[in-house]
PDB file of N, CA, C and O in Angstrom:
ATOM      1  N   UNK A   1      76.772 115.259 100.241  1.00  0.00           N
ATOM      2  CA  UNK A   1      77.057 114.603 101.495  1.00  0.00           C
ATOM      3  C   UNK A   1      76.214 115.204 102.622  1.00  0.00           C
ATOM      4  O   UNK A   1      75.669 114.475 103.450  1.00  0.00           O
ATOM      5  N   UNK A   2      76.110 116.523 102.650  1.00  0.00           N
ATOM      6  CA  UNK A   2      75.312 117.167 103.695  1.00  0.00           C
ATOM      7  C   UNK A   2      73.851 116.745 103.608  1.00  0.00           C
ATOM      8  O   UNK A   2      73.169 116.617 104.625  1.00  0.00           O
ATOM      9  N   UNK A   3      73.387 116.532 102.408  1.00  0.00           N
ATOM     10  CA  UNK A   3      71.998 116.135 102.208  1.00  0.00           C
ATOM     11  C   UNK A   3      71.744 114.752 102.800  1.00  0.00           C
ATOM     12  O   UNK A   3      70.626 114.458 103.226  1.00  0.00           O
ATOM     13  N   UNK A   4      72.756 113.910 102.831  1.00  0.00           N
ATOM     14  CA  UNK A   4      72.617 112.551 103.323  1.00  0.00           C
ATOM     15  C   UNK A   4      73.095 112.373 104.766  1.00  0.00           C
ATOM     16  O   UNK A   4      73.144 111.247 105.261  1.00  0.00           O
ATOM     17  N   UNK A   5      73.446 113.461 105.443  1.00  0.00           N
ATOM     18  CA  UNK A   5      73.985 113.361 106.805  1.00  0.00           C
ATOM     19  C   UNK A   5      72.992 112.699 107.761  1.00  0.00           C
ATOM     20  O   UNK A   5      73.369 111.815 108.531  1.00  0.00           O
ATOM     21  N   UNK A   6      71.743 113.115 107.717  1.00  0.00           N
ATOM     22  CA  UNK A   6      70.762 112.521 108.635  1.00  0.00           C
ATOM     23  C   UNK A   6      70.524 111.040 108.346  1.00  0.00           C
ATOM     24  O   UNK A   6      70.559 110.245 109.285  1.00  0.00           O
ATOM     25  N   UNK A   7      70.285 110.628 107.109  1.00  0.00           N
ATOM     26  CA  UNK A   7      70.103 109.192 106.862  1.00  0.00           C
ATOM     27  C   UNK A   7      71.322 108.356 107.242  1.00  0.00           C
ATOM     28  O   UNK A   7      71.179 107.238 107.739  1.00  0.00           O
ATOM     29  N   UNK A   8      72.505 108.886 107.015  1.00  0.00           N
ATOM     30  CA  UNK A   8      73.718 108.157 107.388  1.00  0.00           C
ATOM     31  C   UNK A   8      73.810 108.022 108.898  1.00  0.00           C
ATOM     32  O   UNK A   8      74.079 106.933 109.403  1.00  0.00           O
ATOM     33  N   UNK A   9      73.592 109.111 109.627  1.00  0.00           N
ATOM     34  CA  UNK A   9      73.658 109.082 111.092  1.00  0.00           C
ATOM     35  C   UNK A   9      72.592 108.143 111.659  1.00  0.00           C
ATOM     36  O   UNK A   9      72.872 107.373 112.578  1.00  0.00           O
ATOM     37  N   UNK A  10      71.385 108.201 111.122  1.00  0.00           N
ATOM     38  CA  UNK A  10      70.312 107.332 111.599  1.00  0.00           C
ATOM     39  C   UNK A  10      70.646 105.863 111.334  1.00  0.00           C
ATOM     40  O   UNK A  10      70.387 105.003 112.176  1.00  0.00           O
ATOM     41  N   UNK A  11      71.211 105.584 110.185  1.00  0.00           N
ATOM     42  CA  UNK A  11      71.600 104.207 109.860  1.00  0.00           C
ATOM     43  C   UNK A  11      72.676 103.693 110.802  1.00  0.00           C
ATOM     44  O   UNK A  11      72.638 102.535 111.218  1.00  0.00           O
ATOM     45  N   UNK A  12      73.631 104.541 111.138  1.00  0.00           N
ATOM     46  CA  UNK A  12      74.686 104.146 112.070  1.00  0.00           C
ATOM     47  C   UNK A  12      74.124 103.843 113.454  1.00  0.00           C
ATOM     48  O   UNK A  12      74.519 102.862 114.085  1.00  0.00           O
ATOM     49  N   UNK A  13      73.211 104.673 113.925  1.00  0.00           N
ATOM     50  CA  UNK A  13      72.607 104.448 115.242  1.00  0.00           C
ATOM     51  C   UNK A  13      71.784 103.162 115.247  1.00  0.00           C
ATOM     52  O   UNK A  13      71.925 102.336 116.148  1.00  0.00           O
ATOM     53  N   UNK A  14      70.941 102.996 114.257  1.00  0.00           N
ATOM     54  CA  UNK A  14      70.105 101.792 114.188  1.00  0.00           C
ATOM     55  C   UNK A  14      70.969 100.540 114.055  1.00  0.00           C
ATOM     56  O   UNK A  14      70.710  99.540 114.724  1.00  0.00           O
ATOM     57  N   UNK A  15      71.980 100.581 113.211  1.00  0.00           N
ATOM     58  CA  UNK A  15      72.867  99.441 113.039  1.00  0.00           C
ATOM     59  C   UNK A  15      73.597  99.076 114.318  1.00  0.00           C
ATOM     60  O   UNK A  15      73.757  97.895 114.628  1.00  0.00           O
ATOM     61  N   UNK A  16      74.041 100.077 115.063  1.00  0.00           N
ATOM     62  CA  UNK A  16      74.734  99.822 116.323  1.00  0.00           C
ATOM     63  C   UNK A  16      73.811  99.185 117.350  1.00  0.00           C
ATOM     64  O   UNK A  16      74.196  98.240 118.039  1.00  0.00           O
ATOM     65  N   UNK A  17      72.602  99.699 117.448  1.00  0.00           N
ATOM     66  CA  UNK A  17      71.639  99.146 118.401  1.00  0.00           C
ATOM     67  C   UNK A  17      71.268  97.717 118.026  1.00  0.00           C
ATOM     68  O   UNK A  17      71.200  96.848 118.895  1.00  0.00           O
ATOM     69  N   UNK A  18      71.032  97.469 116.757  1.00  0.00           N
ATOM     70  CA  UNK A  18      70.682  96.117 116.310  1.00  0.00           C
ATOM     71  C   UNK A  18      71.841  95.144 116.542  1.00  0.00           C
ATOM     72  O   UNK A  18      71.616  94.006 116.954  1.00  0.00           O
ATOM     73  N   UNK A  19      73.057  95.573 116.286  1.00  0.00           N
ATOM     74  CA  UNK A  19      74.224  94.701 116.488  1.00  0.00           C
ATOM     75  C   UNK A  19      74.362  94.302 117.954  1.00  0.00           C
ATOM     76  O   UNK A  19      74.539  93.124 118.264  1.00  0.00           O
ATOM     77  N   UNK A  20      74.282  95.267 118.845  1.00  0.00           N
ATOM     78  CA  UNK A  20      74.419  94.970 120.273  1.00  0.00           C
ATOM     79  C   UNK A  20      73.253  94.129 120.782  1.00  0.00           C
ATOM     80  O   UNK A  20      73.450  93.162 121.518  1.00  0.00           O
ATOM     81  N   UNK A  21      72.045  94.502 120.388  1.00  0.00           N
ATOM     82  CA  UNK A  21      70.858  93.785 120.853  1.00  0.00           C
ATOM     83  C   UNK A  21      70.826  92.354 120.345  1.00  0.00           C
ATOM     84  O   UNK A  21      70.512  91.438 121.105  1.00  0.00           O
ATOM     85  N   UNK A  22      71.140  92.150 119.093  1.00  0.00           N
ATOM     86  CA  UNK A  22      71.083  90.790 118.545  1.00  0.00           C
ATOM     87  C   UNK A  22      72.157  89.902 119.166  1.00  0.00           C
ATOM     88  O   UNK A  22      71.901  88.728 119.435  1.00  0.00           O
ATOM     89  N   UNK A  23      73.345  90.435 119.396  1.00  0.00           N
ATOM     90  CA  UNK A  23      74.410  89.637 120.012  1.00  0.00           C
ATOM     91  C   UNK A  23      74.021  89.216 121.421  1.00  0.00           C
ATOM     92  O   UNK A  23      74.200  88.059 121.799  1.00  0.00           O
ATOM     93  N   UNK A  24      73.489  90.154 122.197  1.00  0.00           N
ATOM     94  CA  UNK A  24      73.082  89.834 123.569  1.00  0.00           C
ATOM     95  C   UNK A  24      71.890  88.887 123.565  1.00  0.00           C
ATOM     96  O   UNK A  24      71.839  87.967 124.381  1.00  0.00           O
ATOM     97  N   UNK A  25      70.941  89.087 122.674  1.00  0.00           N
ATOM     98  CA  UNK A  25      69.768  88.217 122.617  1.00  0.00           C
ATOM     99  C   UNK A  25      70.145  86.781 122.260  1.00  0.00           C
ATOM    100  O   UNK A  25      69.627  85.835 122.854  1.00  0.00           O
ATOM    101  N   UNK A  26      71.028  86.622 121.309  1.00  0.00           N
ATOM    102  CA  UNK A  26      71.470  85.274 120.925  1.00  0.00           C
ATOM    103  C   UNK A  26      72.225  84.613 122.071  1.00  0.00           C
ATOM    104  O   UNK A  26      71.999  83.443 122.378  1.00  0.00           O
ATOM    105  N   UNK A  27      73.120  85.367 122.703  1.00  0.00           N
ATOM    106  CA  UNK A  27      73.873  84.811 123.837  1.00  0.00           C
ATOM    107  C   UNK A  27      72.936  84.449 124.981  1.00  0.00           C
ATOM    108  O   UNK A  27      73.103  83.401 125.606  1.00  0.00           O
ATOM    109  N   UNK A  28      71.957  85.296 125.263  1.00  0.00           N
ATOM    110  CA  UNK A  28      70.980  85.024 126.321  1.00  0.00           C
ATOM    111  C   UNK A  28      70.184  83.755 126.006  1.00  0.00           C
ATOM    112  O   UNK A  28      69.953  82.928 126.888  1.00  0.00           O
ATOM    113  N   UNK A  29      69.767  83.606 124.744  1.00  0.00           N
ATOM    114  CA  UNK A  29      69.004  82.415 124.331  1.00  0.00           C
ATOM    115  C   UNK A  29      69.841  81.148 124.466  1.00  0.00           C
ATOM    116  O   UNK A  29      69.297  80.063 124.668  1.00  0.00           O
ATOM    117  N   UNK A  30      71.151  81.282 124.357  1.00  0.00           N
ATOM    118  CA  UNK A  30      72.032  80.122 124.502  1.00  0.00           C
ATOM    119  C   UNK A  30      72.403  79.854 125.956  1.00  0.00           C
ATOM    120  O   UNK A  30      73.136  78.908 126.244  1.00  0.00           O
ATOM    121  N   UNK A  31      71.901  80.682 126.879  1.00  0.00           N
ATOM    122  CA  UNK A  31      72.115  80.441 128.291  1.00  0.00           C
ATOM    123  C   UNK A  31      73.435  80.946 128.847  1.00  0.00           C
ATOM    124  O   UNK A  31      73.968  80.373 129.797  1.00  0.00           O
ATOM    125  N   UNK A  32      73.959  81.997 128.274  1.00  0.00           N
ATOM    126  CA  UNK A  32      75.233  82.561 128.727  1.00  0.00           C
ATOM    127  C   UNK A  32      75.033  83.229 130.089  1.00  0.00           C
ATOM    128  O   UNK A  32      73.949  83.732 130.386  1.00  0.00           O
ATOM    129  N   UNK A  33      76.069  83.232 130.904  1.00  0.00           N
ATOM    130  CA  UNK A  33      75.992  83.809 132.252  1.00  0.00           C
ATOM    131  C   UNK A  33      75.783  85.327 132.184  1.00  0.00           C
ATOM    132  O   UNK A  33      76.139  85.964 131.192  1.00  0.00           O
ATOM    133  N   UNK A  34      75.205  85.896 133.243  1.00  0.00           N
ATOM    134  CA  UNK A  34      74.985  87.351 133.252  1.00  0.00           C
ATOM    135  C   UNK A  34      76.280  88.168 133.107  1.00  0.00           C
ATOM    136  O   UNK A  34      76.273  89.212 132.454  1.00  0.00           O
ATOM    137  N   UNK A  35      77.372  87.716 133.698  1.00  0.00           N
ATOM    138  CA  UNK A  35      78.638  88.446 133.578  1.00  0.00           C
ATOM    139  C   UNK A  35      79.128  88.450 132.133  1.00  0.00           C
ATOM    140  O   UNK A  35      79.660  89.453 131.657  1.00  0.00           O
ATOM    141  N   UNK A  36      78.949  87.339 131.443  1.00  0.00           N
ATOM    142  CA  UNK A  36      79.360  87.270 130.043  1.00  0.00           C
ATOM    143  C   UNK A  36      78.452  88.141 129.173  1.00  0.00           C
ATOM    144  O   UNK A  36      78.921  88.797 128.243  1.00  0.00           O
ATOM    145  N   UNK A  37      77.159  88.144 129.475  1.00  0.00           N
ATOM    146  CA  UNK A  37      76.237  89.015 128.734  1.00  0.00           C
ATOM    147  C   UNK A  37      76.634  90.477 128.893  1.00  0.00           C
ATOM    148  O   UNK A  37      76.645  91.232 127.920  1.00  0.00           O
ATOM    149  N   UNK A  38      76.962  90.875 130.124  1.00  0.00           N
ATOM    150  CA  UNK A  38      77.370  92.261 130.363  1.00  0.00           C
ATOM    151  C   UNK A  38      78.685  92.579 129.655  1.00  0.00           C
ATOM    152  O   UNK A  38      78.924  93.727 129.278  1.00  0.00           O
ATOM    153  N   UNK A  39      79.524  91.585 129.475  1.00  0.00           N
ATOM    154  CA  UNK A  39      80.787  91.783 128.763  1.00  0.00           C
ATOM    155  C   UNK A  39      80.572  91.896 127.260  1.00  0.00           C
ATOM    156  O   UNK A  39      81.394  92.484 126.557  1.00  0.00           O
ATOM    157  N   UNK A  40      79.488  91.344 126.772  1.00  0.00           N
ATOM    158  CA  UNK A  40      79.192  91.337 125.339  1.00  0.00           C
ATOM    159  C   UNK A  40      78.540  92.645 124.873  1.00  0.00           C
ATOM    160  O   UNK A  40      78.623  92.997 123.696  1.00  0.00           O
ATOM    161  N   UNK A  41      77.901  93.352 125.784  1.00  0.00           N
ATOM    162  CA  UNK A  41      77.179  94.576 125.414  1.00  0.00           C
ATOM    163  C   UNK A  41      78.064  95.595 124.693  1.00  0.00           C
ATOM    164  O   UNK A  41      77.659  96.091 123.642  1.00  0.00           O
ATOM    165  N   UNK A  42      79.249  95.931 125.205  1.00  0.00           N
ATOM    166  CA  UNK A  42      80.042  96.979 124.544  1.00  0.00           C
ATOM    167  C   UNK A  42      81.004  96.463 123.472  1.00  0.00           C
ATOM    168  O   UNK A  42      82.091  97.018 123.312  1.00  0.00           O
ATOM    169  N   UNK A  43      80.634  95.435 122.747  1.00  0.00           N
ATOM    170  CA  UNK A  43      81.553  94.800 121.801  1.00  0.00           C
ATOM    171  C   UNK A  43      81.899  95.658 120.588  1.00  0.00           C
ATOM    172  O   UNK A  43      82.881  95.382 119.898  1.00  0.00           O
ATOM    173  N   UNK A  44      81.123  96.672 120.326  1.00  0.00           N
ATOM    174  CA  UNK A  44      81.345  97.462 119.116  1.00  0.00           C
ATOM    175  C   UNK A  44      82.103  98.759 119.345  1.00  0.00           C
ATOM    176  O   UNK A  44      82.064  99.651 118.498  1.00  0.00           O
ATOM    177  N   UNK A  45      82.788  98.879 120.470  1.00  0.00           N
ATOM    178  CA  UNK A  45      83.617 100.056 120.734  1.00  0.00           C
ATOM    179  C   UNK A  45      85.069  99.602 120.844  1.00  0.00           C
ATOM    180  O   UNK A  45      85.357  98.413 120.702  1.00  0.00           O
ATOM    181  N   UNK A  46      85.974 100.524 121.092  1.00  0.00           N
ATOM    182  CA  UNK A  46      87.374 100.143 121.236  1.00  0.00           C
ATOM    183  C   UNK A  46      87.572  99.338 122.522  1.00  0.00           C
ATOM    184  O   UNK A  46      86.771  99.432 123.452  1.00  0.00           O
ATOM    185  N   UNK A  47      88.629  98.560 122.562  1.00  0.00           N
ATOM    186  CA  UNK A  47      88.876  97.675 123.702  1.00  0.00           C
ATOM    187  C   UNK A  47      88.949  98.428 125.037  1.00  0.00           C
ATOM    188  O   UNK A  47      88.312  97.992 125.996  1.00  0.00           O
ATOM    189  N   UNK A  48      89.692  99.535 125.145  1.00  0.00           N
ATOM    190  CA  UNK A  48      89.732 100.224 126.446  1.00  0.00           C
ATOM    191  C   UNK A  48      88.370 100.749 126.895  1.00  0.00           C
ATOM    192  O   UNK A  48      88.029 100.678 128.076  1.00  0.00           O
ATOM    193  N   UNK A  49      87.604 101.268 125.958  1.00  0.00           N
ATOM    194  CA  UNK A  49      86.268 101.766 126.297  1.00  0.00           C
ATOM    195  C   UNK A  49      85.366 100.601 126.690  1.00  0.00           C
ATOM    196  O   UNK A  49      84.596 100.711 127.644  1.00  0.00           O
ATOM    197  N   UNK A  50      85.451  99.494 125.971  1.00  0.00           N
ATOM    198  CA  UNK A  50      84.648  98.311 126.287  1.00  0.00           C
ATOM    199  C   UNK A  50      84.962  97.801 127.686  1.00  0.00           C
ATOM    200  O   UNK A  50      84.062  97.386 128.416  1.00  0.00           O
ATOM    201  N   UNK A  51      86.232  97.831 128.058  1.00  0.00           N
ATOM    202  CA  UNK A  51      86.623  97.375 129.392  1.00  0.00           C
ATOM    203  C   UNK A  51      85.996  98.253 130.472  1.00  0.00           C
ATOM    204  O   UNK A  51      85.504  97.740 131.478  1.00  0.00           O
ATOM    205  N   UNK A  52      86.011  99.556 130.275  1.00  0.00           N
ATOM    206  CA  UNK A  52      85.411 100.470 131.242  1.00  0.00           C
ATOM    207  C   UNK A  52      83.909 100.296 131.360  1.00  0.00           C
ATOM    208  O   UNK A  52      83.360 100.296 132.461  1.00  0.00           O
ATOM    209  N   UNK A  53      83.244 100.149 130.218  1.00  0.00           N
ATOM    210  CA  UNK A  53      81.792  99.954 130.230  1.00  0.00           C
ATOM    211  C   UNK A  53      81.441  98.633 130.911  1.00  0.00           C
ATOM    212  O   UNK A  53      80.547  98.583 131.756  1.00  0.00           O
ATOM    213  N   UNK A  54      82.138  97.577 130.546  1.00  0.00           N
ATOM    214  CA  UNK A  54      81.853  96.264 131.128  1.00  0.00           C
ATOM    215  C   UNK A  54      82.047  96.280 132.631  1.00  0.00           C
ATOM    216  O   UNK A  54      81.257  95.690 133.368  1.00  0.00           O
ATOM    217  N   UNK A  55      83.085  96.944 133.086  1.00  0.00           N
ATOM    218  CA  UNK A  55      83.342  97.008 134.525  1.00  0.00           C
ATOM    219  C   UNK A  55      82.208  97.725 135.256  1.00  0.00           C
ATOM    220  O   UNK A  55      81.813  97.320 136.349  1.00  0.00           O
ATOM    221  N   UNK A  56      81.694  98.778 134.653  1.00  0.00           N
ATOM    222  CA  UNK A  56      80.608  99.541 135.282  1.00  0.00           C
ATOM    223  C   UNK A  56      79.285  98.783 135.308  1.00  0.00           C
ATOM    224  O   UNK A  56      78.485  98.980 136.224  1.00  0.00           O
ATOM    225  N   UNK A  57      79.039  97.927 134.331  1.00  0.00           N
ATOM    226  CA  UNK A  57      77.747  97.230 134.280  1.00  0.00           C
ATOM    227  C   UNK A  57      77.815  95.795 134.790  1.00  0.00           C
ATOM    228  O   UNK A  57      76.865  95.028 134.630  1.00  0.00           O
ATOM    229  N   UNK A  58      78.944  95.432 135.407  1.00  0.00           N
ATOM    230  CA  UNK A  58      79.045  94.110 136.026  1.00  0.00           C
ATOM    231  C   UNK A  58      79.609  93.021 135.143  1.00  0.00           C
ATOM    232  O   UNK A  58      79.444  91.836 135.433  1.00  0.00           O
ATOM    233  N   UNK A  59      80.267  93.406 134.077  1.00  0.00           N
ATOM    234  CA  UNK A  59      80.874  92.419 133.183  1.00  0.00           C
ATOM    235  C   UNK A  59      82.332  92.186 133.517  1.00  0.00           C
ATOM    236  O   UNK A  59      82.855  92.737 134.486  1.00  0.00           O
ATOM    237  N   UNK A  60      82.977  91.378 132.722  1.00  0.00           N
ATOM    238  CA  UNK A  60      84.388  91.058 132.885  1.00  0.00           C
ATOM    239  C   UNK A  60      85.188  91.894 131.882  1.00  0.00           C
ATOM    240  O   UNK A  60      85.067  91.686 130.675  1.00  0.00           O
ATOM    241  N   UNK A  61      86.003  92.840 132.367  1.00  0.00           N
ATOM    242  CA  UNK A  61      86.712  93.740 131.457  1.00  0.00           C
ATOM    243  C   UNK A  61      87.594  93.024 130.435  1.00  0.00           C
ATOM    244  O   UNK A  61      87.628  93.422 129.271  1.00  0.00           O
ATOM    245  N   UNK A  62      88.297  91.990 130.845  1.00  0.00           N
ATOM    246  CA  UNK A  62      89.174  91.284 129.904  1.00  0.00           C
ATOM    247  C   UNK A  62      88.364  90.621 128.793  1.00  0.00           C
ATOM    248  O   UNK A  62      88.768  90.639 127.630  1.00  0.00           O
ATOM    249  N   UNK A  63      87.231  90.040 129.147  1.00  0.00           N
ATOM    250  CA  UNK A  63      86.383  89.393 128.146  1.00  0.00           C
ATOM    251  C   UNK A  63      85.775  90.432 127.207  1.00  0.00           C
ATOM    252  O   UNK A  63      85.640  90.185 126.008  1.00  0.00           O
ATOM    253  N   UNK A  64      85.412  91.585 127.745  1.00  0.00           N
ATOM    254  CA  UNK A  64      84.882  92.665 126.898  1.00  0.00           C
ATOM    255  C   UNK A  64      85.935  93.115 125.889  1.00  0.00           C
ATOM    256  O   UNK A  64      85.609  93.407 124.738  1.00  0.00           O
ATOM    257  N   UNK A  65      87.187  93.173 126.316  1.00  0.00           N
ATOM    258  CA  UNK A  65      88.268  93.558 125.399  1.00  0.00           C
ATOM    259  C   UNK A  65      88.414  92.526 124.286  1.00  0.00           C
ATOM    260  O   UNK A  65      88.606  92.884 123.124  1.00  0.00           O
ATOM    261  N   UNK A  66      88.325  91.256 124.636  1.00  0.00           N
ATOM    262  CA  UNK A  66      88.418  90.195 123.623  1.00  0.00           C
ATOM    263  C   UNK A  66      87.281  90.321 122.613  1.00  0.00           C
ATOM    264  O   UNK A  66      87.503  90.223 121.406  1.00  0.00           O
ATOM    265  N   UNK A  67      86.058  90.538 123.110  1.00  0.00           N
ATOM    266  CA  UNK A  67      84.916  90.693 122.205  1.00  0.00           C
ATOM    267  C   UNK A  67      85.100  91.910 121.299  1.00  0.00           C
ATOM    268  O   UNK A  67      84.788  91.843 120.110  1.00  0.00           O
ATOM    269  N   UNK A  68      85.596  93.008 121.839  1.00  0.00           N
ATOM    270  CA  UNK A  68      85.790  94.227 121.039  1.00  0.00           C
ATOM    271  C   UNK A  68      86.842  94.012 119.953  1.00  0.00           C
ATOM    272  O   UNK A  68      86.647  94.421 118.809  1.00  0.00           O
ATOM    273  N   UNK A  69      87.944  93.379 120.306  1.00  0.00           N
ATOM    274  CA  UNK A  69      89.002  93.119 119.318  1.00  0.00           C
ATOM    275  C   UNK A  69      88.501  92.142 118.258  1.00  0.00           C
ATOM    276  O   UNK A  69      88.735  92.345 117.067  1.00  0.00           O
ATOM    277  N   UNK A  70      87.819  91.091 118.681  1.00  0.00           N
ATOM    278  CA  UNK A  70      87.297  90.105 117.722  1.00  0.00           C
ATOM    279  C   UNK A  70      86.292  90.750 116.769  1.00  0.00           C
ATOM    280  O   UNK A  70      86.294  90.458 115.574  1.00  0.00           O
ATOM    281  N   UNK A  71      85.443  91.618 117.290  1.00  0.00           N
ATOM    282  CA  UNK A  71      84.475  92.313 116.440  1.00  0.00           C
ATOM    283  C   UNK A  71      85.194  93.188 115.415  1.00  0.00           C
ATOM    284  O   UNK A  71      84.797  93.238 114.250  1.00  0.00           O
ATOM    285  N   UNK A  72      86.244  93.871 115.845  1.00  0.00           N
ATOM    286  CA  UNK A  72      87.019  94.704 114.932  1.00  0.00           C
ATOM    287  C   UNK A  72      87.711  93.898 113.851  1.00  0.00           C
ATOM    288  O   UNK A  72      87.727  94.298 112.687  1.00  0.00           O
ATOM    289  N   UNK A  73      88.279  92.769 114.228  1.00  0.00           N
ATOM    290  CA  UNK A  73      88.983  91.913 113.261  1.00  0.00           C
ATOM    291  C   UNK A  73      87.997  91.352 112.236  1.00  0.00           C
ATOM    292  O   UNK A  73      88.263  91.373 111.034  1.00  0.00           O
ATOM    293  N   UNK A  74      86.869  90.856 112.712  1.00  0.00           N
ATOM    294  CA  UNK A  74      85.869  90.297 111.790  1.00  0.00           C
ATOM    295  C   UNK A  74      85.315  91.395 110.870  1.00  0.00           C
ATOM    296  O   UNK A  74      85.141  91.177 109.671  1.00  0.00           O
ATOM    297  N   UNK A  75      85.044  92.564 111.438  1.00  0.00           N
ATOM    298  CA  UNK A  75      84.536  93.670 110.626  1.00  0.00           C
ATOM    299  C   UNK A  75      85.533  94.115 109.575  1.00  0.00           C
ATOM    300  O   UNK A  75      85.168  94.351 108.423  1.00  0.00           O
ATOM    301  N   UNK A  76      86.785  94.228 109.970  1.00  0.00           N
ATOM    302  CA  UNK A  76      87.825  94.630 109.018  1.00  0.00           C
ATOM    303  C   UNK A  76      88.031  93.579 107.937  1.00  0.00           C
ATOM    304  O   UNK A  76      88.184  93.909 106.762  1.00  0.00           O
ATOM    305  N   UNK A  77      88.034  92.327 108.333  1.00  0.00           N
ATOM    306  CA  UNK A  77      88.206  91.243 107.359  1.00  0.00           C
ATOM    307  C   UNK A  77      87.044  91.210 106.376  1.00  0.00           C
ATOM    308  O   UNK A  77      87.245  90.996 105.180  1.00  0.00           O
ATOM    309  N   UNK A  78      85.856  91.417 106.864  1.00  0.00           N
ATOM    310  CA  UNK A  78      84.673  91.421 105.979  1.00  0.00           C
ATOM    311  C   UNK A  78      84.745  92.586 105.007  1.00  0.00           C
ATOM    312  O   UNK A  78      84.436  92.430 103.826  1.00  0.00           O
ATOM    313  N   UNK A  79      85.145  93.742 105.490  1.00  0.00           N
ATOM    314  CA  UNK A  79      85.267  94.910 104.623  1.00  0.00           C
ATOM    315  C   UNK A  79      86.336  94.742 103.575  1.00  0.00           C
ATOM    316  O   UNK A  79      86.155  95.147 102.427  1.00  0.00           O
ATOM    317  N   UNK A  80      87.455  94.144 103.960  1.00  0.00           N
ATOM    318  CA  UNK A  80      88.553  93.924 103.010  1.00  0.00           C
ATOM    319  C   UNK A  80      88.134  92.925 101.945  1.00  0.00           C
ATOM    320  O   UNK A  80      88.475  93.088 100.773  1.00  0.00           O
ATOM    321  N   UNK A  81      87.403  91.898 102.338  1.00  0.00           N
ATOM    322  CA  UNK A  81      86.946  90.899 101.385  1.00  0.00           C
ATOM    323  C   UNK A  81      85.975  91.512 100.379  1.00  0.00           C
ATOM    324  O   UNK A  81      86.063  91.238  99.182  1.00  0.00           O
ATOM    325  N   UNK A  82      85.053  92.338 100.863  1.00  0.00           N
ATOM    326  CA  UNK A  82      84.094  92.966  99.959  1.00  0.00           C
ATOM    327  C   UNK A  82      84.764  93.937  98.996  1.00  0.00           C
ATOM    328  O   UNK A  82      84.402  93.993  97.821  1.00  0.00           O
ATOM    329  N   UNK A  83      85.739  94.703  99.483  1.00  0.00           N
ATOM    330  CA  UNK A  83      86.383  95.671  98.596  1.00  0.00           C
ATOM    331  C   UNK A  83      87.284  94.976  97.576  1.00  0.00           C
ATOM    332  O   UNK A  83      87.465  95.486  96.470  1.00  0.00           O
ATOM    333  N   UNK A  84      87.853  93.819  97.930  1.00  0.00           N
ATOM    334  CA  UNK A  84      88.704  93.095  96.996  1.00  0.00           C
ATOM    335  C   UNK A  84      87.875  92.465  95.881  1.00  0.00           C
ATOM    336  O   UNK A  84      88.356  92.326  94.756  1.00  0.00           O
ATOM    337  N   UNK A  85      86.649  92.088  96.176  1.00  0.00           N
ATOM    338  CA  UNK A  85      85.784  91.491  95.147  1.00  0.00           C
ATOM    339  C   UNK A  85      85.389  92.520  94.101  1.00  0.00           C
ATOM    340  O   UNK A  85      85.185  92.165  92.940  1.00  0.00           O
ATOM    341  N   UNK A  86      85.276  93.775  94.481  1.00  0.00           N
ATOM    342  CA  UNK A  86      84.862  94.818  93.553  1.00  0.00           C
ATOM    343  C   UNK A  86      86.006  95.264  92.659  1.00  0.00           C
ATOM    344  O   UNK A  86      85.771  95.781  91.568  1.00  0.00           O
ATOM    345  N   UNK A  87      87.217  95.076  93.096  1.00  0.00           N
ATOM    346  CA  UNK A  87      88.375  95.564  92.343  1.00  0.00           C
ATOM    347  C   UNK A  87      88.630  94.777  91.082  1.00  0.00           C
ATOM    348  O   UNK A  87      89.572  95.076  90.348  1.00  0.00           O
TER     349      UNK A  87
END
């Protein structure tokens, strides 16, 4: 595990950046308002943290919380589906 610590950490950082960037880029291409874009940026953190970040960068805290919860639900559902297929 220690031998793989750096590749795992690097993968987590790259994956997080790609997830946030791709979500904002797609929303921007679809013509979403700047406040909604700012609310979408912190979607991969917990709802309270997302609300604080969104408020600081000009987003809507309630919408950021919705995005964070939805991201968690979809991620958990996807993980549960994949693990059930292997069993």
